[in-house]
C-alpha positions in Angstrom: -33.4 -29.4 47.0 -31.6 -26.1 46.3 -32.8 -23.2 48.4 -33.3 -19.7 46.9 -30.4 -18.4 49.0 -28.0 -21.1 47.9 -29.1 -20.5 44.3 -28.3 -16.8 44.7 -24.8 -17.6 46.0 -24.2 -19.9 43.0 -25.3 -17.2 40.6 -23.0 -14.7 42.3 -20.0 -17.0 42.0 -20.7 -17.6 38.3 -21.0 -13.8 37.7 -17.7 -13.2 39.4 -16.0 -16.0 37.4 -17.4 -14.6 34.1 -16.3 -11.1 35.1 -12.8 -12.2 35.8 -12.5 -13.4 32.2 -13.7 -10.1 30.7 -11.0 -7.7 29.5 -11.1 -4.1 30.5 -12.6 -2.2 27.5 -9.9 0.5 27.9 -7.2 -2.1 27.7 -8.8 -3.5 24.5 -8.7 -0.1 22.9 -5.2 0.4 24.0 -4.1 -3.0 22.6 -5.9 -2.2 19.2 -4.2 1.2 19.1 -0.8 -0.3 19.9 -1.3 -2.9 17.1 -2.1 -0.1 14.6 0.8 2.0 15.6 3.3 -0.9 15.1 3.1 -0.5 11.3 3.5 3.3 11.8 6.9 2.5 13.3 6.0 4.4 16.5 5.7 1.6 19.1 8.7 -0.6 18.5 11.2 2.1 17.5 14.7 1.2 19.0 13.3 -2.0 20.5 15.0 -5.1 19.1 14.1 -8.0 21.4 12.6 -11.0 19.6 9.0 -10.0 20.6 9.4 -6.6 19.0 11.1 -8.0 15.9 8.3 -10.5 15.3 5.7 -7.9 16.0 7.2 -5.5 13.5 7.7 -8.2 10.9 3.9 -8.7 10.7 3.9 -5.4 8.7 5.7 -7.2 5.8 2.3 -8.7 4.9 0.0 -6.0 6.4 1.4 -3.1 4.4 0.2 -4.0 0.9 -1.7 -0.9 -0.1 0.6 2.1 -0.9 -1.9 4.6 0.5 -2.6 2.7 3.7 -2.6 5.3 6.5 -1.8 2.6 9.1 1.6 2.0 7.6 4.6 4.3 7.5 7.0 2.7 5.0 9.8 5.2 5.8 9.8 4.4 9.6 9.5 0.6 9.1 12.4 0.5 6.5 14.5 2.7 8.8 13.8 0.2 11.7 15.3 -2.7 9.8 18.3 -0.7 8.6 19.0 0.6 12.1 18.7 -2.9 13.5 21.9 -4.0 11.8 23.7 -1.0 13.3 22.3 -2.0 16.7 23.6 -5.5 16.3 27.1 -4.3 15.6 27.3 -1.3 18.0 25.2 -2.2 21.0 24.2 -5.9 21.1 26.2 -8.9 22.2 24.0 -11.2 20.1 26.0 -13.4 17.7 23.0 -15.0 15.9 19.4 -14.2 15.2 17.4 -17.2 14.0 13.8 -16.2 13.1 11.5 -17.4 10.3 11.9 -14.1 8.5 15.4 -13.1 9.6 18.7 -15.0 9.7 21.7 -13.0 11.1 25.3 -13.8 12.1 27.5 -11.3 13.8 31.3 -12.0 13.9 34.5 -10.1 14.9 37.3 -9.9 12.4 40.8 -8.6 12.6 41.7 -5.9 10.2 45.0 -7.7 9.6 43.5 -10.8 8.0 45.4 -12.5 5.2 42.6 -13.7 3.0 39.1 -13.0 1.7 36.1 -13.8 3.9 33.4 -16.1 2.6 29.9 -16.7 3.9 27.1 -19.1 2.7 23.6 -17.6 2.4 21.6 -20.8 2.1 17.9 -20.0 2.5 16.3 -20.9 5.8 19.8 -21.3 7.4 22.0 -18.9 9.3 24.8 -17.2 7.3 27.9 -19.4 7.9 31.5 -18.5 7.4 33.1 -21.0 4.9 36.6 -21.3 3.5 37.4 -20.6 -0.1 38.4 -24.2 -0.7 35.1 -25.6 0.4 32.3 -26.5 -2.0 30.8 -23.2 -3.0 27.2 -22.8 -2.0 24.7 -21.5 -4.5 24.1 -18.3 -2.5 27.2 -16.8 -1.0 29.1 -13.6 -0.2 32.8 -12.8 -0.7 34.2 -9.9 1.3 37.7 -8.9 -0.1 40.6 -8.8 2.3 41.2 -5.1 1.3 37.9 -4.2 3.0 39.4 -5.0 6.4 43.0 -4.0 5.8 42.0 -0.4 4.8 40.6 0.0 8.4 43.9 -1.0 10.1 44.8 2.6 10.8 41.6 3.2 12.9 41.1 -0.1 14.7 42.5 -3.5 15.2 39.2 -5.4 14.8 35.8 -4.8 13.4 32.4 -6.4 14.1 30.5 -7.5 11.0 26.7 -8.3 10.8 25.4 -10.3 7.8 21.7 -10.8 7.4 19.2 -12.4 5.1 15.8 -10.7 5.5 12.5 -12.0 4.0 10.4 -8.9 3.3 7.3 -10.7 2.2 4.7 -9.6 -0.5 3.9 -6.2 0.9 5.3 -2.7 -0.1 8.2 -2.6 2.4 11.5 -2.2 0.6 9.8 -2.1 -2.8 10.4 1.6 -3.5 9.1 3.8 -6.3 11.5 2.3 -8.8 9.6 -1.0 -8.7 6.5 0.5 -10.3 3.8 -2.2 -10.3 2.9 -1.2 -13.8 6.0 -2.8 -15.2 5.6 -6.0 -13.1 8.9 -5.4 -11.3 9.7 -7.3 -8.1 12.4 -8.1 -5.6 13.6 -11.6 -6.5 12.3 -14.1 -3.9 11.5 -11.1 -1.6 14.9 -11.5 -0.1 17.5 -8.9 1.0 21.1 -9.5 2.0 22.4 -7.0 4.6 26.0 -6.3 5.3 27.0 -3.8 8.0 30.0 -2.6 10.1 27.7 -0.5 12.3 28.0 3.2 12.1 31.2 2.9 10.1 30.4 4.1 6.5 32.1 1.9 3.9 32.0 3.2 0.3 34.2 3.3 -2.8 35.9 0.0 -2.2 38.9 -0.5 -4.6 38.0 -4.2 -4.8 34.2 -4.7 -4.7 32.5 -7.3 -2.6 30.7 -10.1 -4.3 27.2 -11.5 -3.7 26.0 -14.5 -5.6 22.2 -15.1 -5.9 20.8 -18.3 -7.2 17.5 -18.4 -9.1 15.5 -20.3 -11.7 16.1 -19.5 -15.4 14.3 -16.3 -16.3 12.2 -15.6 -19.5 14.2 -13.7 -22.2 12.1 -10.6 -21.7 13.0 -10.2 -18.1 16.2 -8.9 -16.6 17.9 -9.1 -13.2 19.7 -6.1 -11.8 21.9 -5.8 -8.7 20.8 -2.9 -6.5 21.3 -1.6 -3.0 18.9 0.2 -0.6 19.7 3.9 -0.7 18.2 5.4 2.5 18.9 9.0 1.2 17.0 8.5 -2.1 13.5 10.0 -2.1 11.3 10.6 1.0 11.4 6.9 2.2 14.4 5.5 0.4 14.6 3.6 -2.9 16.7 1.0 -4.8 19.8 2.2 -6.7 22.3 0.4 -8.8 25.1 3.1 -8.4 28.3 1.4 -7.5 27.0 -2.0 -8.3 27.6 -4.1 -11.5 25.6 -7.2 -12.6 27.1 -10.4 -13.9 24.1 -12.4 -15.2 23.9 -16.1 -15.5 21.3 -18.7 -16.4 20.8 -19.9 -12.8 23.1 -17.5 -10.8 23.6 -13.8 -10.9 26.7 -12.2 -9.3 26.6 -8.7 -7.9 29.8 -6.7 -7.5 29.3 -3.6 -5.2 31.8 -1.1 -3.7 30.0 -0.5 -0.4 28.0 -2.1 2.4 24.2 -2.0 3.0 21.1 -4.0 2.1 21.4 -5.7 -1.4 18.8 -7.4 -3.6 18.1 -8.5 -7.2 15.4 -6.7 -9.0 13.4 -8.6 -11.6 12.0 -6.4 -14.3 10.9 -6.5 -17.9 13.5 -5.5 -20.5 12.4 -2.8 -22.9 15.2 -0.5 -23.9 14.6 2.9 -25.6 15.5 1.6 -29.1 13.1 -1.3 -28.8 10.4 0.9 -27.4 10.8 3.4 -30.2 10.7 0.5 -32.8 7.6 -1.0 -31.3 6.0 2.5 -31.2 6.7 3.1 -34.9 5.3 -0.4 -35.9 2.2 0.3 -33.8 1.8 3.8 -35.2 2.2 2.6 -38.8 -0.2 -0.3 -38.2 -2.8 1.8 -36.4 -2.6 4.5 -39.0 -3.3 2.0 -41.7 -6.1 0.4 -39.7 -7.7 3.8 -39.2 -7.9 4.3 -43.0 -9.4 0.9 -43.6 -11.8 1.3 -40.7 -13.0 4.6 -42.1 -13.5 2.8 -45.4 -15.6 0.2 -43.6 -17.8 2.8 -42.0 -18.2 4.6 -45.3 -19.0 1.4 -47.1 -21.6 0.5 -44.5 -23.3 3.9 -44.9 -23.4 3.6 -48.7 -24.8 0.1 -48.5 -27.6 1.2 -46.2 -28.8 3.5 -49.1 -28.2 0.9 -51.8 -29.7 -2.1 -50.1 -32.9 -1.5 -48.2 -32.7 -4.8 -46.3 -29.2 -3.8 -45.0 -30.8 -1.4 -42.6 -32.6 -4.2 -40.6 -29.7 -6.7 -40.4 -27.8 -6.8 -37.1 -24.5 -8.3 -38.2 -23.2 -5.4 -40.2 -24.3 -3.0 -37.4 -22.2 -5.0 -34.9 -19.2 -5.0 -37.3 -19.5 -1.3 -37.7 -19.8 -0.7 -33.9 -16.6 -2.7 -33.5 -15.0 -0.7 -36.3 -16.0 2.7 -34.6 -14.6 1.6 -31.2 -11.4 0.4 -32.8 -11.0 3.6 -34.9 -11.5 5.8 -31.7 -9.0 3.6 -29.8 -6.4 4.0 -32.5 -7.1 7.8 -32.5 -6.6 8.1 -28.8 -3.5 6.0 -29.0 -2.0 8.6 -31.4 -3.0 11.4 -29.2 -1.6 9.6 -26.1 1.8 8.9 -27.8 2.2 12.5 -28.7 1.3 13.9 -25.3 3.6 16.6 -23.7 5.4 15.4 -20.6 4.8 18.8 -19.0 1.0 18.8 -19.4 -1.1 18.9 -16.2 -2.1 15.9 -14.2 -5.8 16.6 -15.0 -5.1 16.5 -18.8 -3.1 13.3 -18.4 -5.9 11.8 -16.2 -8.5 12.6 -18.9 -6.3 11.1 -21.7 -5.8 7.9 -19.6 -9.5 7.6 -18.9 -10.5 8.0 -22.5 -7.9 5.6 -23.7 -9.0 3.0 -21.1 -12.7 3.5 -22.1 -12.2 2.8 -25.8 -9.9 -0.1 -25.1 -12.7 -1.7 -23.0 -15.2 -0.8 -25.7 -13.1 -2.8 -28.2 -12.9 -5.8 -25.8 -16.7 -5.6 -25.2 -17.7 -5.4 -28.9 -15.3 -8.3 -29.7 -17.1 -10.5 -27.2 -20.5 -9.3 -28.5 -19.3 -10.3 -32.0 -18.6 -13.8 -30.5 -22.0 -13.9 -28.8 -23.8 -12.9 -32.0 -21.8 -15.6 -33.9 -22.9 -18.1 -31.3 -26.5 -17.2 -31.9 -26.1 -17.4 -35.7 -24.1 -20.7 -36.0 -24.4 -22.7 -32.8 -27.8 -21.9 -31.3 -29.6 -21.1 -34.6 -33.2 -21.6 -33.3 -35.1 -19.3 -30.8 -32.7 -16.4 -31.4 -35.3 -13.6 -31.6 -34.8 -10.8 -29.2 -36.7 -7.5 -29.3 -34.5 -4.4 -29.7 -31.5 -6.8 -29.9 -29.0 -4.3 -31.3 -30.1 -1.6 -28.8 -29.4 -4.0 -25.9 -26.0 -4.9 -27.4 -25.2 -1.2 -27.7 -26.1 -0.6 -24.0 -23.7 -3.3 -23.1 -21.0 -2.4 -25.7 -20.8 1.3 -24.8 -22.4 1.4 -21.3 -20.4 -1.4 -19.4 -17.0 0.2 -20.3 -18.3 3.6 -19.1 -19.3 2.1 -15.7 -15.9 0.5 -15.3 -14.1 3.7 -16.2 -16.2 5.7 -13.8 -15.4 3.2 -11.0 -11.7 3.2 -11.9 -11.5 7.0 -12.2 -13.2 7.5 -8.9 -10.2 5.8 -7.3 -7.9 8.4 -9.0 -6.3 5.6 -11.0 -5.2 7.5 -14.1 -2.0 9.4 -14.6 1.5 9.3 -16.0 2.8 5.8 -16.9 6.5 5.3 -17.4 8.3 2.3 -18.8 12.0 2.1 -17.9 14.9 0.0 -19.2 17.3 -2.1 -17.0 19.4 1.0 -16.2 16.2 2.7 -14.9 16.2 5.2 -17.8 12.8 6.2 -19.3 12.0 4.3 -22.5 8.4 5.4 -22.9 6.0 7.7 -21.2 2.3 8.0 -21.8 -1.0 8.7 -19.9 -2.4 5.4 -18.5 -2.6 4.0 -15.0 -0.8 5.5 -12.1 1.7 3.3 -10.3 -0.2 3.2 -7.0 -3.4 1.7 -8.4 -1.9 -0.6 -11.1 -2.3 -3.8 -9.2 -5.9 -3.2 -8.3 -7.2 -1.4 -11.4 -5.0 -2.3 -14.3 -4.9 -6.0 -13.7 -8.6 -6.3 -12.9 -10.2 -4.0 -15.5 -7.7 -4.6 -18.4 -5.9 -7.9 -18.0 -8.6 -9.8 -16.1 -11.4 -8.4 -18.3 -9.5 -9.2 -21.5 -8.8 -12.8 -20.4 -12.5 -13.4 -19.7 -13.6 -12.0 -23.1 -10.8 -13.8 -24.9 -11.7 -17.1 -23.3 -15.3 -16.8 -24.3 -14.5 -15.8 -27.9 -12.0 -18.6 -28.2 -14.6 -21.2 -27.1 -17.2 -19.8 -29.5 -14.6 -19.8 -32.4 -13.6 -23.4 -31.6 -17.3 -24.5 -31.7 -17.7 -22.7 -35.1 -14.6 -24.3 -36.4 -15.9 -27.7 -35.4 -19.2 -27.0 -37.1 -17.5 -25.7 -40.3 -15.2 -28.7 -40.8 -17.9 -31.2 -39.7 -20.1 -29.7 -42.4 -17.4 -29.8 -45.0 -16.5 -33.5 -44.3 -20.1 -34.4 -44.9 -20.1 -32.8 -48.4 -19.1 -35.4 -50.9 -16.7 -34.4 -53.7 -16.0 -30.9 -52.5 -14.0 -31.6 -49.4 -10.8 -29.8 -50.4 -12.6 -26.7 -51.7 -14.9 -26.6 -48.6 -11.8 -26.8 -46.3 -10.2 -23.8 -48.0 -13.4 -21.8 -47.7 -13.8 -22.9 -44.1 -10.2 -21.8 -43.2 -10.7 -18.4 -44.8 -14.0 -18.0 -43.0 -12.3 -18.8 -39.7 -9.6 -16.2 -40.4 -12.2 -13.6 -41.1 -14.1 -14.4 -38.0 -11.0 -14.5 -35.8 -10.4 -10.8 -36.7 -13.9 -9.9 -35.5 -13.6 -11.7 -32.1 -10.1 -10.4 -31.5 -7.8 -13.5 -31.8 -4.9 -11.2 -32.7 -5.1 -9.8 -29.1 -4.4 -13.3 -27.8 -0.8 -12.9 -29.1 -0.3 -10.8 -25.9 -0.3 -14.0 -23.9 2.9 -15.1 -25.8 4.9 -11.9 -25.3 6.8 -13.3 -22.2 8.5 -15.8 -24.6 10.7 -13.0 -26.0 10.9 -9.8 -28.0 10.1 -11.6 -31.3 6.6 -12.3 -30.0 6.2 -8.7 -28.9 7.0 -7.5 -32.4 4.5 -10.1 -33.9 1.8 -8.9 -31.5 2.4 -5.2 -32.2 2.3 -5.9 -36.0 -0.8 -8.1 -36.3 -2.8 -6.5 -33.6 -2.3 -3.0 -35.0 -3.6 -4.3 -38.4 -6.9 -5.6 -37.0 -8.8 -2.8 -38.8 -7.4 -4.0 -42.2 -8.6 -7.5 -41.5 -12.1 -6.3 -40.5 -12.3 -4.3 -43.8 -11.4 -7.3 -45.9 -14.0 -9.4 -44.1 -16.6 -6.8 -44.6 -15.9 -6.4 -48.3 -15.9 -10.2 -48.8 -19.3 -10.4 -47.2 -21.2 -7.4 -48.5 -19.5 -6.1 -51.7 -20.6 -7.0 -54.2 -23.7 -8.3 -52.5 -24.7 -10.9 -55.1 -21.3 -12.5 -55.2 -21.0 -12.7 -51.5 -24.5 -14.2 -51.1 -23.8 -16.9 -53.8 -20.3 -17.9 -52.7 -20.4 -17.6 -48.9 -21.0 -20.7 -46.8 -21.5 -21.6 -43.2 -21.2 -18.7 -40.8 -20.6 -16.2 -43.6 -23.8 -17.1 -45.3 -25.7 -17.1 -42.0 -24.8 -13.4 -41.6 -26.8 -12.6 -44.7 -29.7 -14.9 -44.2 -30.4 -14.5 -40.5 -31.6 -11.7 -38.5 -32.2 -11.9 -34.7 -34.3 -8.9 -34.0 -36.8 -6.5 -35.5 -36.3 -2.7 -35.1 
C-alpha cells in the first residue's frame, strides 16, 4: 500500500519532469520574434550557413501579400544578391545543393582559349560541359571575351553560377509584374551569374542563356530580363542590355552583363492592338447605348398602351438588365476618356462605379436565367409575393455590398496594361495592382464564372425542352427547329452568352476581337429580342412559341 509520504514524493517527481519539458515563456516570445524578423531581413543578414539560407528561403512562400508588414522585400532580395558576392569573395564553398538553390563556384583563367558552357538542368547542380557534348535544354554560354578582357587586372577569376527557386510569393516579382496583367516569372526560376564585386557590363559579345519551356499560348510573350537592384525602392526587372530570341520550346537570352536573369511571361497587347480593340468596343458600346435607350423608351410607351404590361415581370427584368448595361457602357466611355493626371480619389471613384455596374450586369443576367428557369423548367408553383422587388434587391443590392467590401480594402485605382517592351498600351481606372489577386479575381472573374455556369445550365435545359417539343410536333419539325434556334439566340443575349467568349481569349487575338465585337453589341441583341416579343403585341403573341410565348402568358407575382 502506498503511504501518503511516498505518494507526495511521486507527485513531486512528476511535477519536476513536467516542468523540465516546459519552455521558458520569454524564450518562446524571443523565438516568435526572431521568426518574424527573418522575413524582415534583420536576423540572417550577412549569415550564409545552410541553416540561415534555409530559414530565409521560407520567406519565398510566406511573403505573398504585398502589404505584409512582416516582410521586407528589399532586404530579402538584397540578401540573395549579396549571397552570390559572398560565395565569390569570402567563401571557399564550391557547391551549394539545397532544394531551392543549386550553385557551383569555379575558378577560371582569364587566358582561356574557348567559350565556357554550363548545363542548368532543373534539380541538378550547374555543371560545366564542353561545346561538343549533347546540348542540355537549359544552359549558359559565357563568351571567351568575357574573361580575356580582364587579363590586365588579374590572372584568374572566380565565377558563381546559381539556379534559385523563388516560389509563389512576391520576392523577385517587382512592380513590373503587375498582377492585373497576369504576368509571372517563368517556373519561378532565376539564373544568377556573378564575379563577386567585379562589375561586368557592356560586353562586346553577350552571354547566352537558354531556357526550356512548354509551348505558350499565342497571346502570351516571353521576355528576357535581369534584376536591376537600382531600379525603384526595392529593385525591379529590366530588359535593358538583353535581347530575346523566342522559340516554340526554348527561348534564348542574349545579355551584355552579369546578374540574376529570368524569363517573364506576360500577355501580349501592343498599343496598336489596344487602340483597335478600344475603337471596336467604343463603337459597339455606343451603338448598344442607342438601342438600349430605345428599349427603355419602348417599354415606357407599352406600359401606357397595354395595361397588362404593368403587371408582367419579364419585361421589367429585361429593362432592368438594359438599364444596368446602359450605365455600364456609359461608365466605360467616361473611364476610357479619363485624364492620367486626375487625383487618386477621382480614379478610385471611377473604378468603383465601373465595377458596380459590371457586377449589376452579371447579376441581372443570372436573374434573367433564374426567371427563365421558373417560366420554362419549373412552370408550376412559381408564385412569389413581391417577386420583382426581391429581384431588384438582389440585382442592385448584392453588387453594392461587393463594391463596398472591395472599396474598404482600397482596391480601386489606376490600372495599366503594358506591351512586351513594358510601354503603356492602355490606362484606365480599375483595380490597383496590389489587390488584383484578391479582389479582381474573386469579385469579377470568380463571380462571372459562377453566374455564367448557372446561365449556361439553364439555357441548356431550355434548349433541350424546345427541341424535344419541336420533335413531338408532326409535320412542322423544320419550321419549329428554326423558331427554336431563333428563340435560343434571343435568350442567349439575355443571359449573357456573349460574355462567355472571354473564356476563349487565351486562344489568340482573333478571339479577343470577336469577344470585343459581339459583347459590345449585346444591347442591340436585347433590343431585337424585346421588339420581337412585344411589338407589335398581337403578332408576337400569335407567332411566339415555347419560352417566348411563356413570357407573355405567365406572371410569377402580383404587385
